[in-house]
N, C-alpha and C positions, 0 to 999 in steps of 0.2 A: 096705028103701027109705028114701032119704034126704028128709027133710020139707024143702018148697022155702022154707017160712016162716022156718026157723031158719039160712039163709045167712049173717045179719049177728049171729050169737049171740056170736061171740068177738072182735068187731072192735075192742072197747075195750080189750082187753089190750094189754100192751107186746109187741113182737116179740121172740122168744127162740130161740136155737137150743141145745137142750138146757137146762144150768143157766144159761148165759151171754146176758146182754142182748145184743140186735143191735147197739149201740153198740160193743160190745167188738171187735167184727171189724173195724172200721177199723185199729187197729192191728195186728190180726193180718194184714190185707193189706199193709199197709207193712212188716212184717218179712218175709213171703213175698217181696216184690218188692225188699228191700233188706236181706239176711241179715246180720246183725252183732250185735256184743254189745250196742249202745245201743239198737238196734230192740228186741231181746230184753228189756232191762230195761224199756223203755218198754211192751212188751206186758204184762210181768208186773206192772208198777205199775199199769195200767190196768185189769187184770184183779182185782187184788186191791182197788184202791179201788172199783170197781163192785160186787163181791160184798160187799164191807163195808157200801156204802151201801144194798145190798139187804136185808142182814141186818137193819138199823136200820129197814127199810120205807120207804126212800127209793128213787126212780128218779133218774135224772140231770136230769129237767126239775123233778120236786118238789124236789131237793137245790137246783137254781139259784134256785127261787123261796123257798126257806128262806133263804139265804144273803142274797138280794136283800132280804128282809124284815127281816133282821138288821142289813143296813148301813143301811137307811131309818130303823129305830128305832122306839119307839114312838109318838111324838108325830107325828100328822097335821095339818097347817095347813089352817083351813078357806078360806083364800082362796089364790087363786093367788100364785106368788113373784112375777110382774111387776107385782102391782097394789100 
């Protein structure tokens, strides 16, 4: 019998289908609707990039935040820029 209190247990996990992140299936759908070498290479490049990020412990959103923090730099101003 399924515990009714455990229905929210896995909701914080990233959506995956097998070993691939759910975001990887957007280029797959693009490839299936427009079969060609260009979309195939976009699909392979996207899958390889997302799997490499996952190997290093980053998800797509986490990596975007990491890049944003690198662009912003270490120095944070204490007052707003418009004052």
